Structures are given as C-alpha cells and as structure tokens.
N, C-alpha and C positions, 0 to 999 in steps of 0.2 A: 652545454646545452641541457644535460640532465637537470642541472641546478635551475635553469630558466623554466623548464617545464614544470618541475615540482613547485616552484614559486608561483607560477600562474595557477596551478591546481589549488594551492593553499589560499591564494587571493580569492579565487572562485568560491572556496568554502566559507571564507570570511563574508563575502557578499551574500551567500545563502543564509548564513547565520544571522546577518543583520538586515535582511530584506525588509522586515517590518519597520526598520528605522530609515533605511536608504530609500525605501519604495522602488528598488530594483527587483523585478520579478526573478525569483530563483530559478525558474525554468530557463529564462534568458541567460542567466549567469552560468548555469550548467551547460547548456548548449555551446556558449561561447568558449568555455574552458575545454570542453571535450573536442571541438573542432580545431581551435588553434593549437591545442596540444598535439594532435596528429599531424597538422601541417608542419610544425616545427620538428616533429619526430622524422618525418619523411625528408625534410631538408638535410638532416644529418643521418639519413638511413643507413649508409654503409658502416658507419661507426657503431650504431646500435646493433645492426644485424650481425656484424662480425664478433661482437662481444657477447651477444645472447643467444644467437642461433647459427653459429658458424657451420656446424655439422649438417644441419637441415638446409642451409643455403647451398653448401657444396653439393648436396644431393640434388637440389633444385636446378643447379647449373647443369648437371650431368656432363661435365667435361668442357662446357663452352667457356669463352672468356667472360669474366664478370664486368659488367658495365653499370653505369648509373641507371639505365633504363631497366636492366634485369633486377636490380635492387628494389626499385620502386614496384616492379611487377610481383616480386616475391612478398614484399610487405602487404601489397593490396590483396593478394590471393591467399596468403598463408598466415598473416598475423592480423591485419585490420578486420577482415571479414569475420574472423572468429569472435571478436569483441562485439561487432555489430550484430552478429547472430544472437549472442546472449541477451543483448538489450532488446532485440526484435521480438524474442520469445515472450518477454514480459509485456511489452507494448501491445502486441497482438492479443494476448490474453485479456489485458484491460480493455482494449477495443471491443472485444467480443462480449465481455460481461457488461460493459456500458450500453452496448446495443440491446442486449437482453433486457436490461432495466428500462430503456427507452420504450421498448415494445410493450412491456408490462404496464408501465406508467400511462402510456397513451390509451391503453384499453381499460383503465381503471382497476386493475388487478390489486393495487395496493390499498384500495378502499376497505378491504377485509380488515386490514391492520388498524385502520382508523376506527372501525366499529368496535374492535376489542378494547379500545381505550376510552370507551364512554363511561365515565365516572366523574364525580365532583369531589372525591377524596383525594387529597393532594399526595399522600404517600402511596396510595394504591396506583394512581396514575404514574407516579415516578417509577415504580417497580415494573409496571406493565410496559411502559415506554422503554425502559432500560433493558428489560429482558428481550423485547422484540429486537432491539438494536443489536444486542450481543449475538443473538441467534442469526440475524440476517448478515451481520458482517462477517461471521464465520464462513459464509457461502458467497457473498459478494465482496468486492473490495471495500475497505472501511471508509474511503472518501465517499463513494457513491451512497452507501448505507447512511452515513452521517448526514448528507444533504438531503436525502429523501425523508429521513425522520425529522429533520429540522424544519422542512416544508410542512410536514404534517402537524408538528408542534405549533407553527405559526397560525395554522388554520383553527387550532383548538384553543390555544391560550392567547388572549388579546393583550395581556400585561407584559411589557418588555422586561420588567424586573423579574417576574416569574420565569419568562422564557430564558433569561440568562442562567437561572438555577437548573432548569430542566435541560437546556442545551448542554450545560457542562456535564451533566450525568450521561447524556447521549454520546458525547465525545469520548468519555471514559469507556463506556460500554462498547463502542465501535472499535476502539483501539485495542481493547482486551479480547473482544471476540475476533478481531482480524488476526491477532497474533496467535490464536489458538490453532488455526489450520494453515495448510500450505497454500491455500487459494484465497485466504481472506486478507492478505497483506502482501505487497510487492517483495518484501524481505523473504517471507516463507516461500514465495514463488521462485525467487532467485536461488535459495538453497535447494529447493526440489528439482529445479531445472538442471542444476549442475551436479545432481546426484549426492549432494551432501547429507540429505535426509530422506527418510521415506515417510509418506503421509501419516500412516497409523502410528508409527514410533513418535513422530514429531508431536502429533496432538495428544498422545497418551502422557508424554513427559511434561507438556505445558498446560495440561488440564487444570491441575490444582493451582499453580502459580497464577494463570489467567484468571481463574475464578476468584481467587483471593484478592488480586488486584482490582477486580471489578466490583465485588460485593462489599468490601470494606469501605472504599470511598463513597459508594452509593448510599450505604448505610449512614455514613457520616453526614452526607447532604440531607438525607431524609429526617435527620434529627432536627434540623432547623426549619422544617416546613410547618405551616399552619395546619389545622384540621381540614379545612375545605379550600377549594380553589375556584376562581371564576373561570369558567370554560364555556365554550360555544359550540354547538353541535347541529349538524344537519343530517337527517336521516338518509341512509344510503339508497339512492334511487335504483330500483330493480328493473325498470323498464323505461325507455324514452329518455334516458340521460345522454350526455354528450358521446358516450362510447357506442351507444346502440347495441350493446351486447347483453345477453342474458347473464344471470348469476353463475350458472353452471359453466357457461363458456369462459367467463373470467377465471373461474376456479381451475379449469382445465389448463388454461394458459399459465396460470400461476404454478401449477404442479409441474408442467413441462419445463418451465424456466428455472425455478428454484430446484426442482427434483433433479433436472438434468445436470445442474452443477454438482450435486452431490455424487453423481456417477463419474466425474472426471478422474478422481484418484484411481477408480477401478479401470477406467479407460487407459490410464498411464501404465498400470500394472500389467494389463493384458497385451497392450500394443508396443509398449516401450517408446511410444512417440511423445513429442512435446505436449504438455498440457494445453497449450493454446489451440491445438488442433481439436481436442476434445470439446473446448469451449466454442469453437466455431461450428462443430457438429451440433451442439445444443442450440446455438443461434439459428442454424439452418432449419432445424426441426420446428423451433418456435415460429420462425418467419413463415414457414409453410402454414402452420396452423392459424396464424394471424391472417394470411391471405385467404384461407378457407372460410373463416368465421366472418370476415369482412368483405367477401367477394361481392355481395349485392351493393354494399355501400361504395365500393371502389368503382363498380360499373356505372353508378349514377353520380360519381364524384361527390359523395356526401361524407367523406372521411373528415373528422374534426380532430386536430392535434391538440392535446392538453398543453397548456403552457409549461415549459420547463424552465426553472430559474436559471439565470445566466451563470451562476457559480457552478451549477451542475453541467451545463453545457460545456463551458470552457475549462472548468476545474480539471475534469478528466484529461482534456487535451493537454493542458499544461502539465499534468502529472506524467503523461506519456512522454512528452518532450524532455521533461526533467529526468525521467528514469533513463532515457537513451543518453542524454548528456552525461549523467553521472557514470554510466557504464563505460562510456568512451573515455571519460577522464580517468577512471580508475584503471581502465585497460592500458592507456598510454603510460601511466605511472608504473605499472607493472613491467611493461616492455622496456623501460629505461633502466631497469635494474635497481632502482631506488628502493622498491618495496622489499626486495631480498636483503638489502643493507639494513633496512629497519627491523626486519625480522631477526637478522643475526644479532643486532644490538639488543633487541628485547629478550631474546632467548638467553643472552649472556647476563642481563641484569634483572629483568622484572617479570619474566614469564610466569604467569599464574592465571588460569582461566577466570578465577573469581575476581582478580584485580582488573582483568580485561572487562568483565561485566560492569564493574563500578565505573570504569572509564567510559564505556559505551553509554551507559545510562546518563552520566554527567554531560557528555558531548551532545547526545541526541536531545537534551532538554533545551539546547539553543540552536544546534544544527539539525538539519532534516534527518529523520530516522533512517531513511533509505540511504542517504549519503553516508551516514555513520556506519550502519551495518555493512554496507558493500565495501567500505574501506577496511573494516575489520575482517571480513570474509577474504579479502584479497591477501591478507597477511599469511594465512595457513591453508592454501588451497588443497594440499595434500593430505589433510587429516582424514581418518577413515570415516565412512558413512555413519550418521547418527551419533557422532562424537558430542560430548557434553559441551564443547566450545561452541558449536553451532547454535545450540539451544539457548545458551547463556547470552550470546550476542543477540539473537533474535528477540528474545524476551526482554532484556535490559534496554535494547534500543527502542522497542515499542513503548515500555513503561516510562522511559525518560521522556518521551514525547508528551506524556500526560502530566508532567510536572509544571510546565509553563505554557502549554499550547504551542509555542513557537516551533517546536520540532516536528509537529504533526500536521499533515495536510488537512486532516479532519479538524484540528484545532484552529488552523488558519481559516478554515471555511466558517467556523463558528464566530471567530473574531470579526469577519467581514459581514456576516449576516446580522449579528446582534451587537456589534460594536463593543465587545468585552474587552476590558483592560487586563493585561497579564498579571498585574498586581492583585486585582480583585480575585481572579481565578485561583491564584496561588494561595491567598488568604482563606478562601473557601475549602480548597481541596488538597493544597500542597503537602501538608503534614500527613494527611490520610494516605495520599498517593505514594509518598516516600516510605512510609511504614509498610504499606501493602507490598511494595516492590521488595523491601528487605525480607518480608515474610515469604514471598514468592521464591527469592533466592535461596532461603533456607530450605523450603520444600524441594527445590531442585537439588540442593546438596544432599538431602536425606534420600531422595530417589536415586541419585547418583548416576 
C-alpha cells in the first residue's frame, strides 16, 4: 500500500508539472492526490500505525482492546488533523491577505501606485513598475501582487507586445520579492509556521540573493527597450469617482492594510500564535475602517464594487485548494514511512545542501514551487531553526519558478492574461535568470 500511495503522489506531481499541456487544473490534481492518499492510508491504518506510531497508539488505547474503529479514531485525532492544521494555517493566511487586497482595491487605494507610474520613458516605467511589485510582493502574497500589477499594466500599456515584456518583469519582481519575506510566499509562510525560520533571520539571509535575482534580469530586460513607450493615462479622480472616498481616506486605508501586514512578524514574536491570526486581526481592523468610511453609502445602498479580474477572484481560491492538497499529499507520504527511507538513502549517497538547492531549482522550473519546496522541507523536518538548508530550498524553489514560468503561480497568471509562450520567455530572460540564481547561491554560501 505504501508503494501505491507514493505512486499516486508521483502521478499527481507529473499532472501538476504538465498542467499547461494536459489542461488539468493543478489544484484539482493536488486535491485528488491528497484525499485519495489519506483514504488508502486509513484502509490499511493498522499496519501504518503499528509501524510508525506503535508507542503513541498504545498510550492512546490506555489499556483497552485495539479495534479497527480505535485505529481510525487515532488516525483522525492524532495524525490526520496535524497535517490539516498545517495546511489550514497557510490557507487562512492567504484568505485574510486576499480579503485585505479586495477591500483596498474596491476603495481605489491602489490608484496611488498607478499615479507613480506616470511616464513615457520605457526604462523608467519598467523600473518603477518592477520596484513597486517587488516591495508589494514582500508584504502580500506574490500571486495577488502579480495580478494586481498586471491589471494596472493593462490599463497603462495598450500594446500586447510591450505588455509581454513588462509583464515578464512584473513576474520576476513578484517572485523575488515574495521570496524575501516569510509572508510574501507560501513557502516562507510554511517554514515560519513550523518554526524552521525566524522572520528577521530569513529576510536578512535572502536579502542579497533576492535583490540579485531581481535586479540582474530586470536590467537585462531594460537593455532591449526603446527610448519611449506608448502609454495611456487618466488623472486620478479626487472626488466623485466610483469609490466616493476622499484621498486621505484612501491613504488611511492603504496604511492600515499594508502597514498592518508589516506588524504580523512582531505579532507572532509577541504572542507565539500562528501568523494567520495576525492577518485576520489586520483584516478586521481594515474592515471596520471600511464600514466607517462608507457608512453613508451603505445606508443608501450606493456602494459600487470595482470589477476584479477573474484570474484574481479564482486564482487565489485555486491556490488555497492547491496548498491544502499538497500539504495532505506530503503528509500522507511522510506517514507511510517512505520519506524516511528516501532521507536514509540520500544521507548515504548524495547529502549536500547545495546539491539539494540545484535539484530544487531544476524541479521547480517545471513543477510548482510550493509542491517542490514542501517536498524538500518534509525530508529533514528536525533540522535546527534558521539552518542554511531551509533558506537554500526556499530561495532555489522560488528562483526555479522564474526560469520557465511554469513552476510559478504568478507565471501562470501572466501566461493566461497575455498568452505568453514559455519559449519566448526563456529566450528573453532565461539566461539572466539562471546566472542571477547562481550568483544568489554564491552570496548565500559566502554569508554562510
């Protein structure tokens, strides 16, 4: 049964890696693998429990006679819920941050960023757009940031050929900025939740690698830009627009939303509670401010919702389902004992953190970055906090997703919105991305 479960997990990974060709949604594949794996695990629950949790199960029985029902109860209460909880922490955090973005977007708070990009100089626009993306993705999840910036880009740049270039820079900046912090990417959030890293140490170690991986490819893209760019602009309405909020009200809401997310690492350090609770606290405060500012409009039913693109509405939902499916799939693989066997084999022949980094980057270029990193994280769960292994896996997985777009949810969003071909993207940025990743790994090695 262990062989069957692992085979199903591997087939699921293949479906995820080939989702662009098979047109099978990777979230559906992940959920299928995670659920079927646990059903099969429970079917042979006695064998798995006695081989992996014999002492804990004996304590659970407390002298009573073991039955098939008691085995299922033990699995449900002591094994299964542990892995569900790990996935739920990330899903709830993504749900909270997505809701924050929805509130800010509906009130026109992101119009400030659009005004910052008022220029017809192509290189200047590229660097402003890329810098904003990098900074925002370090505080929001990278998929939300990517979609938001792509929507702004479509309003500014009418030419699809130019949008393809600027969209590529946005994806690179979003993935690099997301990898910089523990709240900018589900991988960092997973490491932070399980106590593998601390927020300050993680960001300090990855600052130079992430900056290098962002700046070098962006500079490479800027070299091929013309002097000017065709762009279209509308002045930011200060009164009477669809949000009906004054500029200072929008600015207050933006500070509450984005500034509140900056406080989450401090919230975790002070309370030792899961970060998703801090994100929900920020959401609740922003929600109350939204109710206060819009109370008159709500009373007369004049609230107008800005249109949110479908990829943003459903992209985050699919990401949450995908994260839960992967967490369940990795969890059931761990509980079968197969992961321990792989670790023993690797320790005997190929254990080297830098080799693992290269494998992680290569794998995540075609497989999803979260699926790749969570699998590598499951190999060595007992390493000490802030070990170099965690940072190498997180960094290499994120940068591997920049090579072909296929391994990155942000990249897939760009493919859907601008119909970009993988070959074109690799031709434009592939070499620079690989070189910047190697330079980042070198800086990690020097930092040690």
